[in-house]
C-alpha positions as CSV (number, residue, x, y, z in Angstrom):
1,M,-3.3,-16.4,-22.6
2,Y,-6.5,-18.0,-21.5
3,Y,-7.0,-18.7,-17.8
4,N,-9.4,-21.4,-16.6
5,L,-11.7,-19.0,-14.6
6,P,-15.3,-19.7,-13.7
7,D,-17.9,-18.1,-16.0
8,P,-19.6,-15.9,-13.4
9,I,-16.5,-13.8,-13.1
10,F,-17.1,-12.6,-16.6
11,H,-20.7,-11.6,-16.0
12,L,-20.1,-9.3,-13.0
13,K,-22.1,-6.1,-13.3
14,L,-20.9,-3.1,-11.3
15,D,-23.6,-0.8,-9.8
16,T,-23.7,2.7,-11.2
17,P,-24.1,5.8,-9.1
18,Q,-27.4,6.5,-10.9
19,H,-28.7,3.0,-10.0
20,L,-27.9,3.4,-6.3
21,L,-29.4,6.8,-6.3
22,A,-32.6,5.4,-7.8
23,L,-32.6,2.6,-5.2
24,S,-32.1,5.1,-2.4
25,K,-35.1,7.2,-3.6
26,A,-37.3,4.0,-3.6
27,E,-36.1,2.8,-0.2
28,T,-38.5,3.3,2.8
29,N,-36.0,2.4,5.5
30,A,-34.2,5.6,6.3
31,P,-30.8,4.2,7.5
32,E,-30.7,1.9,4.5
33,R,-31.5,4.9,2.2
34,L,-28.6,6.8,3.8
35,R,-26.2,3.9,3.1
36,L,-27.3,3.7,-0.5
37,L,-26.9,7.4,-1.0
38,A,-23.4,7.3,0.5
39,L,-22.4,4.6,-1.9
40,S,-23.8,6.5,-4.8
41,H,-21.5,9.4,-3.8
42,F,-18.6,7.0,-3.4
43,L,-19.1,5.6,-6.9
44,E,-19.2,9.1,-8.3
45,G,-15.7,9.6,-7.1
46,K,-16.2,11.6,-3.9
47,N,-13.8,10.7,-1.0
48,R,-15.1,9.3,2.3
49,T,-14.6,12.5,4.2
50,Q,-16.6,14.5,1.7
51,I,-19.4,11.9,1.9
52,A,-19.5,12.0,5.7
53,L,-19.6,15.8,5.8
54,S,-22.3,16.1,3.2
55,L,-24.5,13.4,4.8
56,K,-23.7,14.5,8.4
57,V,-22.5,11.1,9.5
58,S,-19.2,9.9,10.9
59,R,-16.4,9.0,8.5
60,R,-16.1,5.7,10.3
61,S,-19.6,4.8,9.3
62,V,-18.9,5.7,5.7
63,N,-15.7,3.6,5.8
64,K,-17.7,0.6,7.2
65,W,-20.4,0.9,4.6
66,V,-18.0,1.2,1.7
67,A,-15.9,-1.7,3.0
68,D,-19.0,-3.9,3.4
69,Y,-20.2,-3.0,-0.1
70,L,-16.9,-3.7,-1.7
71,S,-16.6,-7.1,0.0
72,D,-20.2,-8.4,-0.1
73,G,-22.2,-6.1,-2.5
74,L,-25.6,-4.6,-1.9
75,A,-26.8,-7.4,0.4
76,S,-24.4,-6.2,3.1
77,L,-26.3,-2.9,3.3
78,E,-29.6,-4.3,4.2
79,A,-31.0,-3.4,7.6
80,K,-30.4,-6.2,10.1
81,K,-32.8,-7.1,12.9
82,A,-31.7,-5.3,16.1
83,P,-30.5,-7.6,18.8
84,G,-32.6,-7.4,21.9
85,R,-33.4,-9.0,25.1
86,V,-34.8,-12.6,24.9
87,A,-38.2,-12.9,26.6
88,L,-38.1,-15.5,29.4
89,Y,-41.8,-16.1,29.3
90,Q,-43.9,-16.2,26.2
């Protein structure tokens, strides 16, 4: 049975652990490199507790990174500008 689905759904490419590992090695931002490495481990089949223990980060952080990746892809892992105090006088 044919469903009337949009074409982009058929062209989805899932990232591989090797691709994410290569991206993490090329990344200069340390926190972003750690997130990419965690996702590489996740795609290899490791559970979130194992990932947290091997990378020495909290399981909560790994859970958040994986959830963000699964919902929004690699763009959700990019480093965001840190919020700070707004200067009153410029």
